[in-house]
C-alpha positions as CSV (number, residue, x, y, z in Angstrom):
1,M,157.3,24.4,40.8
2,K,154.0,22.6,41.1
3,Y,153.1,22.7,37.3
4,T,156.7,22.3,35.9
5,W,155.2,20.7,33.1
6,L,154.3,23.9,31.7
7,F,158.0,25.2,30.6
8,I,157.2,22.8,27.9
9,I,155.0,25.2,26.5
10,P,157.9,28.5,25.9
11,P,159.5,26.1,23.7
12,I,157.1,25.1,21.7
13,A,155.5,28.2,21.0
14,I,158.8,29.9,19.9
15,A,159.9,26.7,17.6
16,I,155.9,27.5,15.8
17,I,157.0,31.6,15.4
18,I,160.3,30.8,14.0
19,F,158.8,28.0,11.7
20,I,156.1,30.4,10.5
21,A,158.7,33.2,10.0
22,W,160.8,30.9,8.0
23,Y,158.1,29.6,6.0
24,R,157.1,33.5,5.2
25,Y,160.9,33.8,4.6
26,R,160.8,31.4,2.0
27,I,158.1,32.2,0.0
28,H,159.2,35.4,-0.6
29,S,162.7,34.8,-1.6
30,H,161.2,32.7,-4.3
31,D,159.1,35.6,-5.6
32,R,160.2,36.6,-9.0
33,D,157.3,38.7,-9.5
34,L,159.2,42.0,-10.1
35,K,155.9,43.8,-10.2
36,R,156.1,43.5,-6.4
37,V,159.4,44.7,-5.7
38,A,160.3,48.5,-6.0
39,V,163.8,48.9,-7.2
40,I,165.7,52.0,-5.8
41,A,169.1,52.8,-7.1
42,H,172.4,53.5,-5.4
43,T,171.4,51.4,-2.6
44,K,174.5,50.2,-2.3
45,T,176.3,53.4,-1.4
46,I,174.2,54.3,0.9
47,K,174.9,50.8,3.0
48,M,178.5,51.7,3.0
49,L,177.5,55.1,4.6
50,P,179.1,55.0,8.5
51,A,175.3,56.4,9.4
52,Y,173.8,53.6,7.9
53,R,175.6,50.9,9.6
54,R,175.3,52.6,12.9
55,A,171.6,52.6,12.6
56,V,171.6,49.1,11.5
57,T,173.7,48.4,14.5
58,R,171.6,49.9,16.9
59,Y,168.0,48.4,15.0
60,R,170.1,44.8,15.2
61,I,171.0,45.5,19.2
62,L,167.4,47.0,19.7
63,M,166.0,43.6,18.0
64,A,167.6,41.4,20.1
65,C,167.2,43.3,23.4
66,A,163.8,43.2,22.2
67,A,163.6,39.4,21.6
68,V,165.6,39.0,25.1
69,A,162.9,41.0,26.8
70,F,160.3,38.7,25.2
71,L,161.4,35.7,26.2
72,A,162.4,36.5,29.5
73,A,158.9,38.1,30.2
74,L,157.7,34.8,28.5
75,F,159.2,32.2,30.8
76,S,158.8,34.7,33.8
77,L,154.9,34.4,33.1
78,T,155.3,30.7,32.6
79,A,156.9,30.2,36.1
80,V,154.3,31.9,37.8
81,A,151.9,29.9,36.1
82,A,153.6,27.0,37.4
83,R,152.9,28.5,40.5
84,P,156.5,28.8,42.5
85,T,156.1,27.8,46.3
86,S,158.7,27.1,49.3
87,R,158.6,23.9,51.6
88,D,158.7,24.9,55.3
89,E,159.2,21.9,58.0
90,R,156.7,23.1,61.2
91,R,157.2,21.8,64.6
92,S,154.8,23.0,66.6
93,E,155.7,23.3,70.4
94,S,153.4,23.5,73.4
95,E,153.9,23.3,77.0
96,K,151.8,20.0,78.6
97,R,150.6,19.2,82.0
98,D,148.3,15.8,83.6
99,V,146.6,17.0,86.1
100,V,144.6,14.7,88.4
101,L,141.1,15.5,90.5
102,C,141.4,13.4,93.6
103,L,138.5,13.5,95.6
104,D,137.6,12.0,99.1
105,V,133.9,10.7,98.8
106,S,133.6,9.3,102.3
107,G,130.6,9.9,104.9
108,S,132.4,13.3,106.4
109,M,132.7,15.1,102.9
110,Y,128.8,14.2,101.8
111,T,128.3,18.0,102.8
112,Y,131.0,19.2,100.6
113,I,131.0,16.9,97.3
114,D,128.3,19.6,95.5
115,D,130.5,22.4,95.5
116,I,133.6,20.7,95.2
117,T,132.4,19.1,92.1
118,T,131.8,22.5,90.9
119,Y,135.2,23.9,91.7
120,F,136.9,20.9,89.4
121,S,134.7,21.6,86.8
122,E,135.8,25.3,87.2
123,I,139.4,24.3,87.1
124,V,139.3,21.9,84.1
125,S,137.9,24.9,82.2
126,G,140.9,27.3,83.4
127,L,143.3,24.9,82.2
128,D,144.9,24.9,78.9
129,D,147.2,22.1,77.0
130,A,146.2,19.4,79.8
131,R,145.2,16.1,80.2
132,I,143.1,15.7,83.1
133,S,142.0,12.5,85.0
134,L,139.5,11.8,87.9
135,T,140.1,9.2,90.9
136,I,137.5,9.3,93.8
137,F,138.0,7.4,97.1
138,D,136.9,6.0,100.1
139,G,137.8,2.9,101.2
140,K,139.6,2.3,98.1
141,P,140.3,4.2,95.2
142,A,138.5,4.1,91.8
143,N,140.0,5.8,88.7
144,L,136.8,7.0,87.1
145,I,138.4,8.3,83.9
146,P,142.2,8.3,83.0
147,L,144.1,10.9,81.4
148,T,142.2,12.7,78.6
149,D,142.3,16.0,76.6
150,D,138.2,15.4,76.5
151,Y,136.8,18.3,78.7
152,E,133.7,17.8,77.9
153,A,133.7,14.6,79.2
154,V,135.6,15.3,82.6
155,K,132.8,17.7,83.3
156,E,129.9,16.1,82.6
157,L,131.2,13.1,84.6
158,T,132.5,15.8,88.0
159,D,128.6,17.4,87.5
160,S,126.9,13.4,87.3
161,L,128.9,13.0,91.0
162,S,127.3,15.6,92.0
163,T,123.8,14.9,91.2
164,S,124.3,11.1,92.7
165,F,125.0,12.5,96.0
166,Q,122.5,14.7,96.0
167,K,119.8,11.8,95.6
168,I,120.6,10.9,98.8
169,D,119.1,11.9,102.0
170,T,122.0,10.0,104.4
171,P,125.8,10.6,103.8
172,F,126.2,6.9,104.1
173,G,125.2,4.4,101.5
174,S,126.1,6.6,97.9
175,P,125.9,4.7,95.0
176,I,129.2,5.9,94.7
177,S,130.8,4.9,98.3
178,S,128.8,1.5,98.2
179,Y,130.2,0.0,95.1
180,A,133.3,2.0,93.1
181,T,135.2,3.2,96.1
182,R,134.2,-0.1,99.0
183,G,137.5,-1.5,100.6
184,N,137.7,-2.9,103.6
185,S,137.3,-0.2,105.8
186,S,136.2,3.5,105.2
187,S,138.4,6.9,104.9
188,A,141.8,5.0,103.5
189,I,143.1,8.7,102.6
190,G,146.5,7.5,102.2
191,D,145.3,4.8,99.8
192,G,143.4,7.0,98.2
193,V,145.9,9.5,97.2
194,M,148.4,6.8,96.3
195,G,145.4,5.8,93.8
196,C,145.6,9.3,92.4
197,A,149.7,9.3,92.0
198,N,149.6,5.9,90.0
199,S,146.6,7.5,87.7
200,L,149.1,9.7,86.4
201,D,152.0,8.6,84.0
202,L,155.4,8.5,86.0
203,S,157.4,7.1,83.4
204,D,160.5,8.8,83.1
205,D,159.1,9.5,79.3
206,N,156.6,11.8,80.6
207,Q,158.2,15.2,80.4
208,R,154.3,17.0,81.3
209,A,154.1,19.3,84.5
210,K,152.2,16.5,87.3
211,S,149.9,17.5,89.5
212,I,147.2,16.5,91.9
213,I,144.2,18.5,93.1
214,I,143.2,16.1,96.5
215,A,139.9,17.5,98.2
216,T,139.6,15.8,101.5
217,D,139.0,16.4,105.1
218,N,142.2,13.8,105.9
219,E,140.0,11.9,108.5
220,Y,140.5,8.2,108.8
221,G,140.0,5.9,111.0
222,T,142.5,3.5,113.2
223,N,143.8,1.1,111.2
224,S,142.0,2.0,108.4
225,Q,144.9,2.6,105.8
226,S,147.8,1.5,104.6
227,I,150.0,4.0,104.0
228,D,149.9,8.0,105.3
229,I,149.4,11.1,103.3
230,G,153.0,12.0,103.9
231,Q,154.5,8.8,102.8
232,V,152.9,9.3,99.6
233,A,153.5,12.5,99.1
234,R,157.4,11.5,99.4
235,Y,156.7,8.8,96.9
236,A,155.1,11.6,94.6
237,E,157.8,13.9,95.0
238,R,160.4,12.2,93.3
239,Y,158.4,11.9,90.5
240,G,157.9,15.4,90.3
241,V,154.3,15.6,91.5
242,T,153.1,18.8,92.4
243,F,150.0,18.4,95.6
244,Y,147.1,21.0,95.5
245,G,145.3,20.9,99.1
246,L,141.6,21.5,99.3
247,Y,140.7,20.9,103.1
248,T,137.4,20.5,104.5
249,G,138.0,19.1,107.4
250,S,137.2,20.1,111.3
251,S,139.0,23.0,112.8
252,Y,139.4,20.8,116.1
253,S,141.0,18.1,114.1
254,I,144.4,20.2,114.3
255,S,146.8,17.1,113.7
256,H,145.1,15.9,110.4
257,K,145.0,19.5,108.9
258,N,148.6,19.7,110.0
259,E,149.5,16.0,108.0
260,F,148.0,17.5,105.3
261,I,150.0,20.7,105.1
262,D,153.0,18.6,105.6
263,A,152.3,16.3,102.3
264,V,151.5,19.3,100.9
265,K,154.6,21.1,101.4
266,I,157.0,17.9,100.7
267,T,155.8,18.5,97.0
268,N,156.3,22.2,97.0
269,G,152.5,22.6,96.3
270,S,149.5,24.6,97.7
271,F,147.2,24.4,100.8
272,Y,143.9,25.5,101.0
273,D,141.2,25.6,103.9
274,L,138.1,25.8,102.5
275,N,136.9,26.3,105.9
276,D,137.4,30.0,104.7
277,L,134.9,29.7,102.4
278,Y,132.1,28.1,103.8
279,E,129.8,28.4,106.3
280,R,127.0,25.5,107.5
281,P,124.1,26.8,109.1
282,Y,123.3,24.5,111.9
283,G,120.0,22.0,110.9
284,Q,121.4,21.8,107.1
285,K,123.1,18.6,105.9
286,T,124.9,21.0,103.2
287,A,127.7,24.1,103.6
288,I,126.7,27.4,101.6
289,A,129.5,28.0,99.8
290,K,130.9,32.1,100.1
291,D,133.0,33.5,97.0
292,S,135.5,30.7,96.5
293,N,136.7,32.5,92.8
294,H,140.2,33.5,94.6
295,T,140.6,30.4,95.5
296,I,139.9,28.7,92.1
297,E,141.9,31.3,90.4
298,T,144.5,30.9,92.3
299,I,145.1,27.2,92.0
300,I,144.7,27.6,87.9
301,H,147.2,29.9,87.8
302,E,149.9,28.2,89.9
303,I,149.3,25.0,88.3
304,M,149.6,26.7,84.7
305,D,152.6,28.6,86.5
306,Q,154.4,25.3,86.5
307,E,157.5,24.5,85.2
308,T,156.8,22.3,81.9
309,A,158.9,20.6,78.9
310,K,158.5,22.2,75.8
311,M,156.7,19.4,73.7
312,E,157.2,19.0,70.1
313,G,154.3,18.1,67.8
314,A,154.6,16.4,65.0
315,P,156.0,17.9,61.8
316,E,154.2,19.4,59.7
317,I,155.1,20.8,56.0
318,V,153.6,23.9,54.8
319,Y,153.6,25.0,51.0
320,V,153.1,28.6,50.4
321,D,153.3,30.0,46.9
322,K,156.4,32.9,45.8
323,P,155.1,34.4,42.7
324,E,156.4,38.1,43.7
325,I,159.9,37.7,41.9
326,M,158.7,36.0,38.7
327,L,156.1,38.7,38.7
328,Y,158.6,41.2,39.0
329,I,160.6,40.2,36.4
330,S,157.9,39.5,34.3
331,S,156.4,43.2,34.4
332,I,159.8,44.9,33.9
333,C,160.8,42.8,31.2
334,F,157.3,43.4,29.4
335,A,157.6,46.9,29.9
336,I,161.2,46.4,28.5
337,F,160.0,45.0,25.4
338,V,156.9,47.6,24.8
339,I,159.4,50.3,24.8
340,L,161.7,48.9,22.7
341,I,158.8,48.1,20.0
342,W,157.7,51.6,20.4
343,R,161.8,53.0,19.4
344,L,161.8,50.6,16.8
345,K,158.1,52.1,15.4
346,L,157.2,48.3,14.7
């Protein structure tokens, strides 16, 4: 009950009614004005008759039932006014994921940056209940945005990456690759992917599904990286991280492509050769994307289908009004009271 103090009203009302009835009875009992009294002979004999006694007994029983029905209707209506409620503690469950968008921004990737950032935006739009992070790399990784559920912020950042690359005329000297990702060498693919893996929460307490979407051509120079992508994959696999590879390298770089494929397989992920989605006319510096919706949708579905732990939300206390029973009781009791009053001719 939300307003239990309302239950003091019926006893007060009953007490007032009893007091008024008693006071009126007392006044009439002391009334000695015989002009106001109708004297009927032989009433004592009538009261001794069995039929009279049965009528009096029935009358008293009906009066008692009417009083009980009235009191029950009164208290049940008071209970409705007091708002009976039920208390329910609920904990929402949802499937949670952590996804890192891992983008190679070295010079050889220049022609693909615009479309890949568009793909990343589409992937972000298709994910639910996920925290997103964005990391880029060339000579070293740079985590541009940590894990967040602010999808609009991630989209704005990916759009700014595309704009940054569109403003330059050569694949080298980009503000991003020159400052944020400048290292001791160029195209440190393994080091960059390791940076993407370490941007995840790899602690034992984090039961979320963990994925890294890697867009790279895996083109690295001699001694340009301290760790290769296969070693990173074995490291990530121990923490339950899944790789999704978006390959943009040349079809002639078979060894680099196979290394990327093997790394993805170690984590039980999926590999996509984006060369199947692009055509690059001779003399143009940017590639022209073909229909890539199928690939993007496939990646989204595979990430969403990953096994994830059920994450319990904070407990939520819900109070629900439950006036139905009291309304039924008051309606029935009031109907009984009206019938009895009609039967008693009161």
